[in-house]
C-alpha positions in Angstrom: -0.1 -0.1 -0.4 1.3 3.2 -0.6 -0.6 6.7 0.2 0.5 10.0 -1.8 -1.8 13.1 -0.3 -1.5 16.9 -0.9 -3.1 20.1 0.3 -2.1 23.9 1.3 -3.4 27.2 0.0 -3.0 26.0 -3.8 -6.0 24.4 -5.2 -5.1 21.0 -6.3 -8.6 19.9 -7.4 -8.6 21.2 -10.8 -5.1 19.6 -11.4 -5.9 16.2 -10.3 -9.1 16.8 -12.7 -7.0 16.9 -15.2 -4.7 14.1 -14.8 -7.4 11.6 -14.4 -9.6 12.8 -17.3 -5.9 12.8 -19.6 -5.8 10.5 -22.2 -2.4 8.9 -20.9 -4.1 8.5 -17.3 -7.1 6.6 -19.2 -5.2 4.5 -20.9 -3.3 2.8 -17.9 -6.5 3.0 -15.3 -10.1 1.5 -15.6 -12.4 3.2 -13.3 -14.1 0.9 -11.1 -16.2 2.9 -8.3 -17.2 6.6 -7.9 -18.7 7.3 -4.4 -18.8 11.3 -2.6 -19.2 12.4 0.8 -19.8 15.6 1.9 -17.8 17.9 0.0 -15.0 14.8 -1.2 -15.4 12.7 -4.2 -13.4 9.3 -4.8 -13.2 7.2 -7.4 -10.9 3.7 -7.7 -9.3 2.7 -10.5 -7.8 -0.5 -11.8 -4.4 -0.7 -13.3 -5.1 -2.1 -17.1 -1.6 -4.3 -17.6 -2.1 -5.6 -13.8 -5.3 -5.8 -12.3 -3.9 -6.4 -9.0 -3.0 -2.8 -9.1 -5.7 -0.6 -8.2 -5.3 3.3 -7.1 -8.4 5.1 -5.1 -8.2 8.9 -5.6 -10.3 11.3 -3.4 -10.4 14.7 -3.9 -12.4 17.8 -3.3 -15.6 17.8 -5.5 -15.6 21.0 -6.7 -12.4 23.8 -7.1 -11.6 26.1 -3.9 -13.3 23.8 -1.6 -10.6 22.4 0.4 -7.6 24.5 0.9 -7.6 24.8 4.6 -7.0 20.9 5.1 -5.7 17.6 2.5 -7.2 18.2 -0.8 -6.1 15.0 -2.4 -5.5 11.6 -1.1 -4.1 8.5 -3.4 -3.8 5.1 -2.0 -2.5 2.5 -4.3 -2.7 -1.2 -3.2 -1.2 -4.2 -5.0 -3.2 -7.5 -4.3 -0.8 -10.2 -3.9 -3.3 -13.1 -3.3 -4.6 -13.4 -7.0 
């Protein structure tokens, strides 16, 4: 498992959305689930080359919403049981 977090006074939401909407990201990752809770959205992806690798990306639902706390959390997991 690997965690990546980001926050601060720079709005990261537009950059995160641009990355996950990019053709390069979409070529490597298949969208599995979408969830939302309050002002956060979370999407889980499965790696297209190795389905044992997945990543959950949680981020603010909209720009400018979470500048006072963590804005993005990405958690990668590799399942060794498959």
